[in-house]
N, C-alpha and C positions, 0 to 999 in steps of 0.2 A: 680602395683602389678599384677603378672602373675596369670593365672587361677589356676595353681598348688599350689602356695602359698596361694591364696584365699581359695581354698578347704581345705588346711591343717589348716588354721586359723579357718575356720568354724567348722571343725571336732573337734579342740581343745576346742572351746567354748561349743559345745554340750556335749563333754565328761566331761567338768567341771560342766556343769549344771546337768548332770546325776549323777555325783559323789556327788554333793551337795544334790540332792534329796535322793540319797541312804544313805548318812550320816545322813540326817534329819530323815528318816524313821528308820534307825538303832538305833539312839539315842532315839527316841520315843518308840521303841519296848523294849529297855533295861530298860527305865524308867517304862514302863508298866509292865514288868516282876517283877520289884522290888515292884511295888505298887499293883500288882495283877489285873491291868486294862490295859492289852496290847492293846486291840482293841480300847479302848477309847483314849489312848495316841496316837496311830497311826492315828486315825480319827482327833484328835486335830491338829496333825502335818500336815496332808494333808490339813485341813481347813486353817491353817496359810499360807501354801504354795500357796493355791488357792487365798486367800485374797491378798497376795503380788502380784500375777500375775494380779488380777483384778485391783489393785491400779495402776500398771504400765500401764495397758490398758486404765484406766480412764485418766491418765496423758497424754497418747498419743492422745486420742480423744480430750481432752481439748486443746492440742497444735494445732491439726488440725483445731479446731473451731476458734482459734485465728488467722487463716490464716498465720501462720508462723511468726507473729509479736513478740510473746514471745520467750524467749530462749528455746532451745531444752532441755528437762528434762535429768537428769543424773541418771544412775542406774548401777548395776553390773550384771554380768552374761549375759544371752541371751538378756535381755532387754538393757543392756549396749551396746551390739553390734547393736541392732535395732536403739537406739537413736544416736549412733555414726555415723551410715550410714546416718541417716536423717540429722545430723549436717553437714556432708561432702557434701551431696546433696544441702543443704541450702546454704552453702558457694559457691558451684559451680554455683548455680543459681544467687546468688548475683553478682558474678564475670561476668557471661554471661550478666546479665542485665546492668551492668556498661559498658561493652564493646559495647553492642547493643545501649545503650543510647549515647555513645561517637560517634558511627558510624552514628546514626540518626542526632546528632548535627552537625557532620562534613558534612553530606549530605545536611542538611538544610542550613548550612552556605555557602556551595559551590553553591547550586542552587539559593540561595537568591541573589548571586552576578551576576548571569547570566542576560544578557540583554533580553533573551527570557522568555516568561511566562511558568511556570511549574506548573501543577496541578496534584496532586495524587488523583486517583479515585478508590474507593473500588469496590469489586465485584458487589455490588448492584447499581453502577452508582452514588454514592454520593461522594461529595468532602471531602477528608481527610486532605489535606494540600495544600497550594499554596504559591508561592513566591511573592515578591513585584511587579515584572514585570507583573505577571498574574493579580494582582489587577488593575494595570493601563491599561493594554491592554484589559482585559476581563470584567472590571468593577466589580470584586468580592470584597466583604466586609467581613473582618474577625473581630470577630468570627461569625458574623450573618449567613454567607453563608456556614460555615462548617457543614457538614451533609446534605446539600441540594443536590437534584439531579441536575447533570450538565445540563441536557436537559431542566430543568425548568428555568435555568438562561441564557443559551445560546440558544435562540429559533429560530435562523436562520435555515430555512428549510433544506438548504444544509448540515449544521452541524448535525442536528438531524438525517437526513437520513444516513449520514456517520457514526455517532455514533451507531445507531441501527443496521446497516448492519453487523458490525463486520469484515468488510474487510478493514484492516488498512495498506495495502501495499502502498497506495498512500496517498496524503494529500488533504485537502479541503481548498479553498480560500473563506474567508468571510469578511464582514465589521465588524469592532470592535463595540460592543454594547455600549461602552463608548464614542467613537468618530467615527462618520460615515466617516470621512476623512481618517481614518487608515484602511489599507487593511492587513489582517492577513492570514498567511499560518498556518493552524492547522493540526497537525499530532498526532495520538495516537499510543503509543507503549505498547503492552501488556507485563506483566511480573508477576512472582510469581503465586499465586493461584487466578487467576481472577482479579488481580490488573491491573490497566492501568495508564499510564503516558501521560498526555496531554501536548504537546509542542506547544506554539503559538509564531510565529515570525512575526515581523513587516516587510512587504515587500512593503510598500507604495512607497518608493523611487524607488525600482526596477520596480514596476508596472508602476510608472510614466515615468521612462526611456523607458520602453517597449512601452508605449502608444505614447511617443514622436517619437520613432523609427518608429512605424507603421504609424503615421501621416506623418512623413517625407517621408517615402517610397511612401505612397499613393499620397501625394501632388506632390512629384517630378515626379512620374510616370504620374500623370494627366497632369502636365505642359509640360512634354516631348511629349505628344501626338500631340499637335498642331504643333510645328516645324517639327516633324517627318512626319506628314501628308503633310505639305508643301513640304518637301524634296522628299517624294514619288511621289507627283504630278509632280514636275519638272522632276524627273527621268523617269516617264512614258512618258512625252512629249519628252524628249531627246531620249528615247528608240525608239520612232516612227521615229525620225529624223535620226536614225542610220541604218535604213533599206535600202536595195538596194544601189543605188549610191548617197544617200543624203550626206550632208556635214559631219555628225557625224558618217559615216559608219566605219571609223577606230576605233572609241571608242565603238563599239558594245559590245565587251567582257568585258571591265571595267564597262560599264553601267549595263550590266546584273549582274555582281558580286555585284555592289553597290545596285541594286534593291533587290537582294537576302538578303543581309545583312540588308537593311532597313526593309524588311519583317520580318526577324528574330528578329530585335530590336522591331518591333511592337508586336510580340508574347511575348517577354519578358515583355514589358510594360503591356500588357493585363494580363499576369499571375501574375505580381506583384500587379496589382490592384485587381485581383481576390483573391489573398492571403491576401491582406490587408482587403478586405471586410469580408473574412471568419474569420480572427483573431479578428476583431472588432464586430463580431456578437455574441460573448459570452454573454449568459444570455437572448438573445431575444427568445420570445416564439411563433414565427410564424411557428410552426411545423404543418405538415399535413400528411395525409395518402398518401404515394407515391406508385404508381404502378410500382414496380421494374421490373417485367416481361416485361411490355410494353416498359420501358426505355431500357432494355437490347436488345430487338429486334430492336429498332430504332438505337441504338448505333452500333450494329453489322452490320446493313445495311450501316451505314456511314463508318465503318471500311472496309467493303468489297469494297466500292468505293475507299477508300484510298489505299487498297491493289492492286486493278486493276487485280484481279484474280491470284495473285502470292501466295496466302496462302489458306489453307483449314480451315473453321470455323465449330465448333460444339457447340451447345447450349443445355445444360441440365438444364431445368428450372422448378421449382415448380410454376405453374401458379397461384395457389390460395394464394401464399405467398406475402403479402404486408408489407410495413415498415412505421413506424411513424417517420417522420424526416423532414429535409429541402430538398426540391426537387432539388434546384439549386446545393447544396453542394453534394448531392448524385449523381447527374448527372456528376459533376466534378470527383468524385471517379471512377465511371464506365468508363467514357470516357478516363481519363488519363491511367488507367490500361490496357484497351483494345487497345488504340492507341499505347501505349508503346510496347505492344506485337507485333503489326504490324511492328513498326519501327525496332525492334531488333531481328526479326525472319527472317532468310534468305529465299529466294524464294523457294517455295515448302514445306515450313514448315507448322505445324498445330497449331492452336490456339483453346483451349478448354475453354469455359465459363460455369460456373456452378452457380446455385442459389438454395439453399435448406436449410432445417431447421432440427434441432434435439434438444435434451434436453439442449444443451449448448447455443443455440440461432440460429440466421439466418446467413448463410454462403454465401459469394460471393467470387469466386475464378476465376483467369485467369491463365491458364497454357499454356506455349508455348514450342516449340522445337528450341528455339533460341540459341544465343551464350553463354548464361549463365553468371554468375557473380562470381568472386572469393570471397571466404568466408570473406576475410579481408575488402571487400568493403561493405558488407551487413549492418553492424550496422550504417553506415553513409549515406545510400542512401536517407534518408528523410531529410537530411540537404539541405538548400538552395544552389543551384548552384553546388552541389557536383555531380561529374560524375565519374563513374567507368572507362569509356573509353572516355576521353574528345574529341579525334579526331573523333570517330564514332558518338558521341552524336551531335557534331556540324554539321557533314555531313548530319545527318538525320533531322536537324532543331530543335533539342531539346533545351529547355530553361534551364533545370536544376532545374525547380521549380515544376514539375508535382507531384512528390512524396511528396514534402513538402505540397502542397495543399491537397493531399490525407490524409496525417497524420493529419492536422488540422481539416479537415472536419470530419474524423472519431472520433476525440476527442469530437466534438460537439454531437456525437451520442453514446457516451460511448462504442465505438467499438475499436478494436485493429487490427493492420496490421501485418501479419506474412509473412516472405519472405523465400522461400526455393529455392536454385539454385545449379546447377552443371555445371561447364564450359563445353561448347560444347555439352551439353545434353538439357538444358532448364531451365526455371524458373517458379515458381508458386507463385503468389501473392494472399494471402487469407485475407479476412476481416471477422471478427466475430462480429455480432451485438447482444446485450443482448436480452434475451427472452421478457423483458418488452416492447420492441419496435415492436414486431411481431404483425401483424394484418392479419386476414383472410379475403379473398375477400367477403365471404358471410356476415360476421359480418360488414364489411365496407359498403356493399350495404344496 
């Protein structure tokens, strides 16, 4: 019904009600004139009219008190319009409730069939509903656990911190409280008015495969060190025999190339072992307060020796800013980023190193005036053995593992790596560490 038609219908009802009241008063006045009691008759008529309205109001209140369980009363006139509108609203609510119930049943049926655990959490952090997979993976019991706070049932510290933080862009990996051999990936998705959806996925097999891969890489790299050491030893001996007029003098160039490749293979093995150690160090708590300013000064001295005066170095460092973390991994981050800048910056270029803090956290950046990186390569730079320029990387002795080591080391420190680059202008690699890891030199002392 359009607004115009609704207004006409409302006007007709009020006109009918006014005509009814006018007719009642006119009839009572006529009767009063015949009986010589006009005021009494009009008063009686008004009283009857008021009593009728009071009765309809009483019926309306009684219907509200029944919470809509009784049928909507029937009446004529203006009250008929009121009761009619209530009846239509009641029917519409019944229809909406049926549709909502059907949607909820369909949602529960579909999520119940999922192999992943699904838990609906209300704005107060209490469990509203969960599927069968959640019962098996998270050890929930229905109906006993419904209405309980999720952090009281899943007491893993990593999950509690994740849940309370409200930062749900990532996921958290925990052991199942029902079976310690199960490893779960838990993610929370906010929706509605403060509602949250907890999704738990069993990644035990994936985690096991990742562990097997790490062990294989570590073991293979370790086993390769011994034969490579022997090969390099013989190459050194043969290299000496290739000098001057000795028998192997014609083989001097091939021997030099073989020695360079053996050295490069040794770097790859060392980086693979370092990466395997970093990946397997998840969860270890041997963190300490690291003197980053001192580490930067020592690393820049090493970089200057590597550069042999071909580059200009500047250091802007906040001397009182220390960091809580793993010293060896932070050294890998600093060394890889600074040495990469030396390798990929042409002679005469500038390398700027900064270490400072603000309200966002502690920042470490290395900016160079090197060859730059095309935008299409930047998202993949932290992949193992990925090279934006394979020929140049091999020529400079790169292993293709440096930024992968940086990425995994930063993950252990809840830090992120940002890369900005422009071809033939330069690149800037920035690491942002959380405020919780900042330590002041005075406090540390």
